N, C-alpha and C positions, 0 to 999 in steps of 0.2 A: 477300555482301559489301556493306556498306552505308555505312560512315562516310566522312568527308572525309579520306582518307589522302593529303594533299597530297604527302608525301615518298615514297610508295611505289607510285605509279601503274604503274610498269614491272612491279613484282611482280604487281599485280592483272591486268594484261594477260596475263602468262605463266600465272597461275593459271587464268584463264578459258579460255585457249587449251587448256590441259591438260584442263580439265573438258569442253570440247567434244569433244576427241579421244577421251577415255575414256568419256564418258557420254551423248553426244547420241543416238546410234543406239539404245542400250539404253533410254533414257528415252522416246524417240519411239515405240518399239515397245510400251512398256508403258502409254503414255498419260500419263506423268508430266511435270510441268513443273518444271524446275530454273531458277530465275531469279536471276541475279546482279545486283548494282548497283542495289539497291532503296532508295537514299538520295540524298543530294546528288549523289553519283556513282552513277547517271546519270539519275535520273528527270526532273529539269527539262529536260535536253537531249532525252531520248528522247520524252517525251510532248509537249514543245513542238513538235518537228519533226513528229510524228504529227498533231498538231492542224492544222498548216499544210497538210499533205498532204490531210487530210480536207476542209478548207475549199476548197482548190483543186479537188479532185475534185468536190465538190458544185457548184461554179460552172462546171465543165467548162472550167477555165482552163489546162489543160496540166499537165505534170509539174514537179516542183521542179527548179530548176537551181542557181544560186549561192545558198547559204543560209549565213547567219552568225549565230551566237549571240554576243551582246554582254553581258558582265557590267557592269552600270551601277553597282551598289553591293553591297558585301558586308561583313559584320562578324561575325567568329567567331574561335575560338581553336583550339589544337592541343594534343594530349596527348603525354606522354612515351612512351607505348606506340606511338603512330603514328610518332614520330621514331625510336625504337629499331628497329622493324620496317623502316622505310624505309632506315636506314643498313645494315642487314643485307642488304637486297635490292640496294642499290647495290653492295655487295661482290660479290654473285653476278653482277650484270650486268657488272661490270668484269672478271670472270674468265672469262666465257663469251661468245664471239663469236656463237654461234648464237642465244643469248637476245637479244643486242643486235639482230640482224637481224630477229627476230620482232617485237620492240617497235617498231622503227623503221618497220615496214610499215604503211601507213595502213589496209590491209585485214587486219590481223593476226587479227581474229576472224571473218572471212568463212567461211560454210559451204562455199564453193566459190571458192577464190582464183583459179583459172584462168579463171573466168567473169566476174570483175570487169572493168569497163571501164578502159581506159587514159586517164585524164583529166589526165595530166601531173603536175607537182609538187603534192603535197598535204601537204607537211610542215607541222607545226604552227608557228604564228608564234613565233619566239624572239627577236624584236627589236621595235622600235617603228616606227610608220609612220603617215602620214596616209592614211586610207582615203577616196578620192574618191567612191566609191559611197555610203558611209554618211555622209560629210561630218564625220568625227570622227577624232581621234587614237586609235590603238589600240596595245595592248601584249599580251604573252603572258597566257594564262590557264593556271594550273598543272594544272587538271583536264582540259585539252583532250586530252592524250595518251591518256586512257582514254575519255572521253565520245565523241569523234569516232569511235572504233572501234566502240563500242557502237551508235551511231546507224547507221553503215554496215552493221553486222550486221543491224539491224532492217530496213533496206532490202532486203538480200539475202534474208532469211528470208521476206519478202513478195513474192518474185519481182521485186525491184527496182521495187516499186510507186511509190516516190518519184520514180523516173526513172533511166534509164541514164546521164544526164548530170548526176546529182545530185552537186554539189560542196559539202562541208560543212566548216566551220571554226568555232573558238571563240576569242574574244579578250576582252580587258578594255578597256572604253571610257573615254575621258578627255575627252569633249566636243569641240566644234568650235573653241574658242578656241585661238589659237597657244600660249597658256600651257599647254594640255593636253599639249604635247610634253614638258614637264619631268617630270611624274609618270610619263608613259608611258616615258620614257627611264630613269627611276629604277627602275621595275619591271623593265624588260628587263635592266638592268645587275645588279640583285639576283638575278634568275632565273639569269642566266649564272654569277654568282658562286656561287650555291648548287649549280648543276650541277657546276661545276669543283671546288668544295670537297668535295662528296660523292664525287667520283670519285678523290679523293686520300686515302689511308689516314690520314696524320697529321691531316688536317683533320677527318675523320670522328671520330677519337678525341677531338680537342679539342671538337668539337660535343657529343659524348656527355657531356662534363663540364660544359658551360655551359648546355645546353638542359634543358627539363623532364625529370624523372626518371620512370621507370616508376611508374604510379599517380597521377601528377600530370596535371591537365588544367584546362580552363576552370572558373571558379567558377560557382556557381548564378546569380549576377547576370549573368555574361557569357553563360551559356547562355540566359538569359531575354531579354536585351536584344539579342542578335544578330539578324541578318536577312540576306536576299539579295534582289536585284532583277536580273532579266535581261530582255533583249529578243531576239527572233529575227526576222531580216529575210530574206525570200526573194523571188526573182523566178522566175517559171515559164517554161517553154519557149514560152509564148504572150506573154511580156513583161508579165504581170500581177504586181503586187507585193502581198505580204502581210507583216503584222507581228504578232508574238505577244508577250505579256508573261507572265512566270512570276515570282511573288513569294511569299515566306513569312516569317513572323516566327520568331524563335528562332535560336540558333547553327546555321549550316547543317549542320555535321558532327555535331551532337549533338541539340539540341532539335528542329530541323526534320527531321533524318534520322529521329529516333525516330517522328515522326508518319508519315513516308513508309513506313518499314519496317512499322509497325503496320497501316497501311491496306492495304499490299500483302498482308500475311498474311491479313487479313480478306477482302480481295477474292478471293484464291485459294480460301479456304475457303467463303465464303458466296455468291459471285456466279458460280458455275459456269455458270449458264445464260446469262450475258452475256459469257463469255470467248471469245476467238477459238478456233476449232477447230484447235488447234496444240499439239504436245507436243515435248519435247526440252530441250536447254539453250537457253533463250530469253532475251529482253530484256524489260524492263518493257512496252515498246510492243507487242511481239508476243505476250506472255503474257496481258496484262491490258487494255491499250489504254484505250478510252473508259471502261470500268467503273472503272478506277483513277483516271482524271482526275476523274470525278464524285465519287468518295469524297474526293479531296484538296480539291476545291472545298468540299465540305460540312464539311471539317475546318479551313477558313479559308485555304487556299492560293489564290492567284490564278493562273488559267491561261486566258488569253483570246487570241483571234485575230481580226484584222480585215483586210479588203481595203483597200488604199491607193488612193485615187482619184488619177489623174494627168491 
């Protein structure tokens, strides 16, 4: 699963959970690697956090604690197929309480849910706020519901190497100026309206008539001129701060994802001697790790990490 399916992340979480339950042990026993989310969801998040962990470990600076991915800029489109599948999955979610409970669990993709730490409220941000630690206004990021769960699975699959107090979230950033509250509030309001509208049958039907149709998507120009820029900020258990940058040109869900998906396939096929000794239903970080990060840098993506002096 690779594309930027903004509308159907709940369905992706359920699909991956089912894949884990049905296939992980079998794949692990055979040595196979099944890797979901090899595109904009969720390679930037997964490899970004892995890079911070590797930097902190190399410095003997402690485990990762509070870690936040901030989307600083993004330009891209959406297709009719994505919207259609998203509306169908909203209907499934509305009709099944068990599915809703799975999706709402921050550790929905954990290999061992009972072993996960109790770190209090870890719900994804659904409103806007001023973040005093980052010094900026923040609002929701639509991909957070999937990405955060993938990153937490990566931590657990590595025996919680990032840390047992690792708290992770994703937001959209709007700068430090008081004026940043306006677009942050607008995004939060639009997100809530979308959520409410998709949960209501007549609204879904109306959206189906107004939004792009099956087979319609971003133009070639839109795919070529799209881009994304992200930052990841972390503080370790020793109080050391790190920051990472992840950037790429091309529509995030189409052009940039095509590069990520292609490099992931090449990495699995050609870089076997560099891959982590791990099998099963995995994540990009746990299946490919640094080997994939190197490939993406060679393909023009930015993935950097630095220690912040205080």
